[in-house]
N, C-alpha and C positions, 0 to 999 in steps of 0.2 A: 683729743675726742677718738673714742673708739669707732669706728668705720660702720659697724652693724648698729650701733645707736643713733649715729648721724642719719643713717639711711632709714631707719624706723622714724626719724623724726619729721623728715621732709617727704617721705613717700607718697605720692598721689596729688602732691600740691604743684600749681603752677606759678613759675615766676617770670616777671618781665624784667630785664636788666638793660637800661639804655647806657650806652657808652660800653657795652659788653666785650668789645672787641680791643679795648684799650689797655693799657698797663694794668691798672687795678682792676678795673671791669672784668677783664677777663679769668683774673684769679676767684673773682666773686662768681663767675659763671661756672668755673671748675668746681668749686666749693660745693654750689648748690645741686649740681649734677650728682658729686660724688655722695650727696645727701639723699638722694633718691627723687629730686625733683624734676619737674620737666621745665626747662629754661627756654625762653623766647628771647633772644638777643638782637638789641636794635642800635645799629652803629652807622654813621655815615662813612666811615673810613677815612676821615680827614686826619685822624694821628693813629687810630686803632688799626689793626692788621687781622685779616682772615685767619692768618695762619696761627695766630694766638690762641684760637678756639678751634682749630681745624680738627685737632683729635677728639673733640667732644661729641663729633657727629655719629661716631661708632657707638655711644650709649644708646642711640634711639631716643633719647629725651632732651634733644637740643634742636634748636631752629634759630637761623640767623636771617635776619632780614636788614637789608641796607636801607636806612631812610634817616630824614634829618628830624630831630625831635622837635625841634623849633617849628616845624610845618605841621605836626601832629603824630599820633601814636595809634596803633593797630587797636579796634575797639573790641577787645576779646576778654574774657573772663580770666581773672588772675587772684592769686592769693596775696601777693606781696609785689611791690614796684621797688626796685633798687637804681636810682638815678645817680648815674655815674658820667652822664653825658656832659660834655665841654671841654676843649682842650685845656690844658692847665700848664702848658708850655709858653711861656711869654713871647718867644718869636714867632711862635703859630698865633696865638689868639690875638696879636697885635696886628696880625696880617689884615683882618677884617673885625674891628672891633664891634661894628654892629651886628654882625653875626654873632660874635661872642657874647653880646648881651642879650640877644634872643634866646639863644640856646639855654642860658640860665633863666632867664624869666619866663619866657612862653615854653620852654621845655618843661620847667616846673608845673607851670599851670597846668599843661597837658597830662603831666602824671597825677598830679591832685584830682583833677577833674575825672580821669580813670577812675581812681581810687573812690572817689564819691559815689561813680555809678557802680562799682564791682564791690564795694566793702572791702578792699584790699588795704593791707597795710604798707606804708611808704617809707623807706630809707633815703634820705638826701645825704649825698656826700658833698660836704661843705669844705671848707678850707682856712687855714689861719691867716690867709689873706685878708678876709673879712675885720682884721686888726688893722689894715693899712701899714702904715710905719710906724709901730708900737713905741710908747713911750714908757711902757711898763715891761719888765722882763721877770720870770715868764708871765704869760698871760693868764689870767684867770677868766672863766667862762663870764663873770660878772662885767669884765672890762670891755669897754664900748669903742675902743680903738682911736687910733689918729687917723683919720681917712680923709681922700681928697674924691670930689666927683668928677673932676675934670682931668686927672694925670694920665698920661699914657697907660698905664694899667687899671685903671678906673672900669674898663669894660667888664673884666674879670671879677675884680674885687666887689664892685657895686652889683655886678649881676649875681654874685653867690649872696650878699647881703639882701638884695631883694628876694631873691630864692628862699632864703631862710624866713624871711616875713610872711611870704605866700605860704610855707608851711604853716606857720604858727596862725595865720588867719584862716587857713581852711580849717586848722583844729577847733578853733575857738567859733567859728561860724557852723562847720558841718560835723564836727566830732572826729575827724580824720585821723587815724592812728598814725602817727608820724614820728620818725626818729631823724635826729640831724646829727652828724659826726663831723667837727671840723678837724680835718687831717691837715698833720704839718708835713715837714719832709720825708718823703719816701723814696725808698730806691731798691733795685733788685734786678733779676732778669726779665726781660721785655721792656725794660725802660729804655728810650732811645738816647743813644750818645749825643744826640744834638737836641737834647729835651732844653737846654738853655737855664736851668734851674742849678741851684749851687753844687748839690752833689754831683751831678752827671758833669758837672763843668770842672769841679775838681779832679774827679776820677779821669776825663779825657786828658787834662791837663799833666796829670802825674803820669799817665801813660806815654805821653808824649814828651817828657822831660822837662815840661814848663815850671818855671816857679808858681807856688800856689799864692795867688792875691786875694 
């Protein structure tokens, strides 16, 4: 996209990005700032890093707020809410499964409630994990999954499923303009080598000369 066109597209708009200091969230913040938006980044820094968004301060259109989305959000006027909050690293989200579940469910509810109040559009970063241990490959959007409510990963998987349900319930009940993207395996700069997912495990293993299994 031409940068000039992008800036004209977002100029004067205000965005709230939860999980904005994380691996994917920081790139969302970068893009929105580049497109001319004013960005308010909310992150509890459980897995995110302020270093990921440090360069954005120079734009004069970026604010960072350390906060936990499960406890609430700043009550500010925004045009769009991008919800990327919640650790996606299995070793991390399994440390405190209750908090993981609440981040997904309560955090999503806070985003949607703010959208209802302000008229903002909402983007929810969901996951392929909503399909659980799928029996169908590749998965179509119509596939309902092979899931467990009690497994060790359920706090993340079921939390994301519940968040999707909230999105559609708010849409049906209140007409909230919401988009849900089920993100599969991602990798790139700013990804932690201790992420614990398959791609980072393979890369670290290869660098260490270990057999890839």
